[in-house]
C-alpha positions in Angstrom: -7.9 4.4 29.3 -9.6 6.1 32.2 -13.3 6.0 32.6 -15.5 7.6 35.2 -16.6 5.4 38.1 -18.8 6.1 41.1 -18.2 9.5 42.7 -16.5 10.8 39.5 -13.3 8.8 40.4 -11.3 7.7 37.4 -11.0 4.0 36.8 -7.9 2.9 35.0 -7.9 -0.1 32.8 -5.2 -2.2 31.2 -5.8 -0.3 28.0 -4.0 2.6 29.6 -0.3 2.5 28.7 0.9 3.2 32.2 -1.3 0.5 33.7 -0.4 -2.0 31.0 3.3 -1.5 31.7 2.7 -1.6 35.5 1.0 -5.1 35.2 3.1 -6.7 32.5 6.3 -4.7 32.2 7.9 -4.7 35.6 11.0 -6.8 36.0 9.6 -8.9 38.8 8.3 -12.5 39.2 4.6 -11.4 39.3 4.8 -9.4 36.1 6.8 -12.1 34.4 4.2 -14.7 35.4 1.2 -12.8 34.0 3.1 -11.8 30.9 4.1 -15.4 30.1 0.5 -16.4 30.6 -0.7 -13.7 28.2 2.0 -14.5 25.6 1.3 -18.2 25.8 -2.4 -17.6 25.3 -2.0 -15.2 22.4 0.6 -17.3 20.7 -1.2 -20.6 21.3 1.9 -22.0 23.0 0.3 -25.0 24.8 2.7 -27.5 23.4 5.8 -25.3 23.7 5.1 -22.7 26.4 7.3 -19.8 27.2 8.7 -20.8 30.6 11.0 -17.8 31.4 11.7 -14.4 30.0 14.1 -11.5 30.4 13.1 -7.9 30.0 15.2 -6.0 27.5 15.8 -2.3 27.0 12.8 -1.0 25.0 14.7 2.0 23.6 16.0 1.8 20.1 18.4 4.7 20.0 19.2 6.3 16.7 22.6 5.7 15.1 22.4 8.8 12.8 21.4 12.3 13.8 18.3 12.4 11.5 17.2 8.8 12.3 13.9 8.3 14.2 14.1 6.8 17.7 11.6 4.4 18.9 10.5 3.2 22.3 8.7 -0.1 22.5 6.1 -0.7 25.2 7.5 -4.0 26.4 10.5 -5.9 25.0 11.4 -9.3 26.2 13.6 -12.2 25.3 12.3 -15.8 25.9 14.4 -18.6 27.2 14.3 -20.1 23.7 15.8 -16.9 22.3 12.8 -15.2 20.7 12.6 -11.4 20.9 9.0 -10.2 21.5 7.6 -6.6 21.4 4.2 -6.1 23.0 2.4 -2.8 22.1 -0.8 -1.4 23.5 -2.8 1.0 21.3 -6.1 2.6 22.4 -7.1 3.5 18.8 -6.3 2.7 15.3 -3.8 5.3 14.4 -3.5 6.4 10.8 0.0 5.1 10.3 0.0 2.2 12.9 0.9 -0.4 10.2 4.0 1.6 9.2 4.9 2.3 12.8 4.7 -1.4 13.7 6.7 -2.3 10.7 9.4 0.2 11.8 9.4 -1.1 15.4 9.6 -4.7 14.1 12.6 -3.8 11.9 14.4 -2.4 14.9 13.6 -5.6 16.8 15.2 -7.7 14.1 18.2 -5.4 13.9 18.7 -5.6 17.7 18.9 -9.4 17.5 22.3 -9.3 15.8 25.6 -8.2 17.3 28.3 -6.5 15.3 30.0 -9.1 13.1 27.4 -11.8 13.6 26.3 -13.9 10.6 22.8 -13.2 9.3 21.8 -16.8 10.0 22.0 -15.8 13.7 19.0 -13.5 13.5 16.6 -14.4 16.4 13.0 -15.2 15.8 11.1 -11.9 16.4 7.5 -11.4 17.3 5.5 -8.1 17.5 2.1 -8.2 19.2 -0.1 -5.2 19.1 -3.2 -5.1 21.3 -5.6 -2.6 19.8 -8.8 -1.2 21.3 -10.3 -0.4 17.9 -11.2 -2.0 14.6 -8.1 -2.4 12.5 -9.5 -4.6 9.8 -13.3 -3.9 9.3 -13.4 -6.5 6.5 -13.0 -9.4 8.9 -14.8 -10.4 12.0 -11.6 -12.1 13.4 -10.7 -10.9 16.8 -7.1 -12.1 16.4 -5.0 -11.7 13.2 -1.5 -13.1 12.5 0.9 -11.7 9.9 4.3 -13.1 8.9 7.2 -11.9 6.8 7.9 -14.4 4.0 11.5 -14.9 3.2 12.3 -16.6 -0.1 
């Protein structure tokens, strides 16, 4: 998000997709360090912190002509094998819930190689940082959701 600063110069914030990726999404030690700190804070990982990560290809290419492609903002794999998608959204989009569900489904699918057993699915986490009110019925700043498998 760009705001006007002194002298009508634009001030870019981390809410801007390009700036967010420039700080957290570069495959270098500085970005990895700040991204691990952010993830450990959001996920409350004091006891079991993320100590290393690997940036993964954020493109989920379609397998069929009419299938929708998706591009994640940042996709990483932790040293313990978790796949994490981090998304930055400036506003509450009408279909954001469906979009995040679609992205997360692709993250789950990408965790298995051809012929692998379903018990090899990696733990997957999608984090969406939103600069808007998604759930006006709660005052919680941070909300967690889980898939329940029975």
